N, C-alpha and C positions, 0 to 999 in steps of 0.2 A: 780433722784439725782439732786439737783437746779445746774443751771449753774454757780454758784459760786464756787463749789467744782473744786478742782485740777483735772485735766486729768489724772494725773498718778492714783489718786483714781479712779475715773470712769472706766479706763482700769485696774485697778488692781481688781474692783468690779467684771466687765464682766468675768474676767478671772477666779476668785473664783466661781462664777456662772456657768460656763462652766466645772471647775473641780468637782463641785458638781453633775453634772448633768452626765458628764462620771462616777464618784465612782459610782452613783447610777446604771448607766446602767449596770456596770460590775456587781454588787451586783446582780441585778434582773438577768441577765444569768449565774452566779452561784447557785442561788436560784431554777431557774428553772432546772437547772441539777441534783441538788440535789431532787427535789420532782419527775423528772423523774427517777432517778436510786432506791428510795426507793420503797420497796415491796408495791404492790396495795393493795388498802383496799376495790375497788370496782370490781364489776365483772358485766358482760351482766345478767341481769335476765328477763325471759319472762314468761308468764303465764303458757307455756308449762311443765316448771319445777316442778308445782304443780297439774298436771293434774296426774289421773289415766292412766298411759301409756298402759296398758291392754286393758281396756276400751275404750281407745281413740283409740287405733291400729285396734280395732275390729270394732268399729264403722266407722272409717275410711275404712276399706274394704267394708264394707256393703254398705256405702254410695258410693262408687265406681261401686259397682256390678250394684244398683239400677239406679244409674245415666246411665250406660251402657243400662241396661233395659230398661228404659224410652227413651233413643235415639233412640235403634233400635223399640221400640214400636211404635215411633213418624215416624219412615221412614216406619212400616208397615200400620199404618193409611194412611198416606198420598198416597202409592199403593191401596190401599183398596176403597179410596175416589175417587182416579182415574178412577178403576175398574167401581164401582157405576157409577161415570158419563158417561161412556162411554154405560154401559147395559141401564142407563137410555135414552143417547141419540139415542141408536138403536131402542129401542121400541117406543119412540116419532115419528123418523123419518117412522120405519114401519107403526105406526097406523095412521099416517097422509098420506101414501101410501095407505093405505087400503080404508082409508074413501073417498079418492080422488077416488079409484076405483069402490067403490060400487055407488058413485054417478053417475058415467060415464056411467056403464054396461048397457046394455039393454038385460038382460038374460031373455026367455021366461019360463024359471022354476024359483022355488021359490029359494029365498036363500039358506035358510033351507035345502035345497037338492042338491044345487049345490059344487061338490066334489072340484072346485077350491075356492069356499067362505069358505068350509070347511077345506081346506088345509092353506088357508092364516089364519084363525082365530086361528089355532092349534101353527100356527110359530108365531101370537102375544102373545098367551098364554105362550110359551116358551121363548119369549125375556121377559115377565112381571116376569116370576117365576125367571129367570138370576137375573134381576133388584132388586126382593126381597131378593135375595141369597147374592147378593153384598151390600144391604143395612144392613142386617143382620151381614155380616163380617165386616162392617163398625162401629157397634153397639157393636159387641162383641169386637173389639180391642178398641173401646174406653172406654169400661168398664173395661178391663185390664190394661189398660193404666191411669185411674183415681185410681185404686187398686196401681198400682207401684208408682206413684205420690206420694200417701198418705205414702206408704213405705219410700220413699225417704226423705219426709220432716219430718217423725218421727226419721228418723236415723240422718238429720241435727239438729233436735232439741235435741237430745240426747246429738250431740256433743255441743251444745250450752249449754246445763245444766251443763257439763264438765267443761267449761269455766267459766260459772257464778258461780259453786261451789269452782273453783281455785283462782277466782279473790280478795278474801278479803285476802286470805295466800297471794298471791303474793303482793297485797299494803303493807302487812304488811312488806314483805320482803323487797321492796323500799327504806319504812320509815326507818328501820334498817339501809339499807345500806346509806339513805341519813346521819343520824345521825353519823355512824362512818365515812363518808367522811369529815362531818363538824368538828366534834371531831378531827380528825387528824389534818385537815387544821389550826384548831382553837390550837392545841397543837403547831403547828410551827409558826403562825402569831403572836400570843398573846406574846410571849416574846419579839419580833420586834416591835411591837406597844408599848409595856410598855418601853422598853430601847428608842426606839423613843421619847417617851414623855420626858422620864427624860433627855434626850439630849435638848430637846426644851426649857426644864423650866431653867437647870443647866448650859448649854453650850452655851449659845447663845452669851456670852462675849470672848468666848475663841479664841486663837489664829487659833486654828483646827476647827473652825466653819463650813467653807466650806466642811470639811469631813462629821463633823457631819450630816450638813443638807444634804448631798447625801445619807446618811443611813437614813434620815430621810423620804426623797422620795421615798428609797427603801421600807422601812417599809408600807408607806402608798400605795405603789403599789401592796405590798402583799395583805394588806388588802382589796382592792379595786377588783383585778383581782383574787387574790388565795384563797379569804375566801368568800367575800358577795355572788358571783355565785351561793355557793355551800350552802348556809343557806338554810335548810330546810323549807318547808310550814308549814306542820301539821295543816292544815286548817287557816295557817295563824298567828298561835298561837308565834311559834320560831320566825319568821321573824319579827311581829311586835313588840315581846317582846323585841328583840335584841335593833331595832331601837329605843323603850322606853329607854332602858338602856344607849344607846350610847348617845342620845340626851340629858338624864338626868344627864350623865356624863360630857357632852359638857357643858351645862347650869352652872354646878357646877363650872367647873374651869374658864369660862368665868366671871360669877357673883366674882368669888372669885379673879379672877385679875381684876376685875373692883372696886372693893371693895378697895383691894391693892393700887390700882392707885390712887383712889379719896383721902384714909388716906395720901399716899406718897403727893401728893398734896398739903392736908391741912398742913402738916407737913413744908412741904417746903416754902408755904406762911408766915409761922408765924417766920421764918427767917428773916435776914436783907436782903434788896434789893441787897446790893453788893455780899452777899454770896449766895445770889441765880442764881445772874448771872453771877459768876464765876464758880459755879457748873453747867453750862449749857455747852454742847460741842460747840466748834466753829464752826462747818461744819453744826450741828444739829438747833444751834440758826441763821445760814445765810437760812436753807432750810424753816424754820418756817416762818421767816421775808419776805421771797420770796414769801412765799403763803399767805401774809398777817395774819399770825397767829402768835398770842403770843409767845414767844417761855418759856415764866414762866409757862402761866395757861391754853397754848393750846387755848384760845379763840379769836373771831374775834378782829383784831385792828380795833381801834376805828379813824375815821378822823375826823378831823376840817376842814373845807372849803378847802376838798378834800387834805389835808396835811395831813400825820400821826403825831398823837401825840406823844410828847417826852417821856411819859409815860404811860403804861397800866393802863385803868380807871378800870380794874378788880382786878390785883393784885399788883400793883402799881410798878412794875419793868422798869428799864430805857430801853426805846428802842432808843433815838437818843439823841446825844449829840452834843456840839461844841467842835471844834478844840481850843487847848487851845492856839496856835502860829498864825491861822490865822481866827478862829470863824466860819468856814465852818460847816454846820450840816453833822453828819456823823452816820452809824448804832453805835450803843453804844458797837458792839462786835466788830467791825473793829480793827484791831491793828493798823493801820497807816490811817493817815488823806489822805482822796482820791482827795484833792487839793494842799497840802503842804508836806505830807508824813511823818508828824511828828508824834511819837509814841501816842500810845492813853494812856491817863494818867489811864483808868480804867484797862489795861491789863485782857483781859479775858484769862481764861483756855484754852489749846487747847485740841481739842477732841481725843482720841486715834484713830488711824488709825482700821477701823473693818477689823476683819480677812475673 
């Protein structure tokens, strides 16, 4: 609002905006309570709801059993590998000791007939046999472990197949639920939007406009908070389709409003200059002139030598006039001369106080 507006009007406008916001807040709170207390149309849906529970439970039992078996075999394998490593170390140690003994002894009889050589050789053979037995045990456990791991993976694969088979039904149920939630919320918010649009077009000049404005704020909140987040995607078709419809509807009303505005301005420009000036509200005219805009055609005011012209070069409406008493140039919409206070002879109409 321009500085020329009355202070009580500015205060009144601020208070009315506060009233609109407070009214919208109470409506939003009431609407939230209503939606919270209404029967729920959505529920928690998971893939498990569409899986063959008997097959799933059976696979789960087998999987747990195979997991325990694989874990036990892993421990047995670790023990067998430790035993094999110990046997191999014992054999290598004994073999190294035997080789050193053979290299340093000075026996007079042949090694083949020496009882001690024969005894040591048999001990080495016993250690080597124990090493081979430990290795065979490791290989046996590894083979059993491979079989158990394959069985475990097969069970895991069967459970994954159950999930894959249930996924299409799960997605279809989720899409149906999204559509139910959207339709339910649309049924609640669409009447609010339509009523809010009707108020915006028909009640802007009403004395109760602040209350209507509060309801419009509430309707917009209901649309953007209670409806838009629940728009189903369906690959984007519904979301983009709704967006296109809203844009087309908004564009229709905007274009229609602009055409009406242009037609109204053309009709106004055909009227006499005095009639047009008197049909313009006092506060509206002062605001537009303060913004260097013609109050008759909304075009920029042309200046001559940095001095605003007395008439609009576009529509011909009078912008400046001279006081009949002192000759001071005044805005033609002023009711009194700003130098001597003489009433203006033009007597422009007074703008009604906005609600």
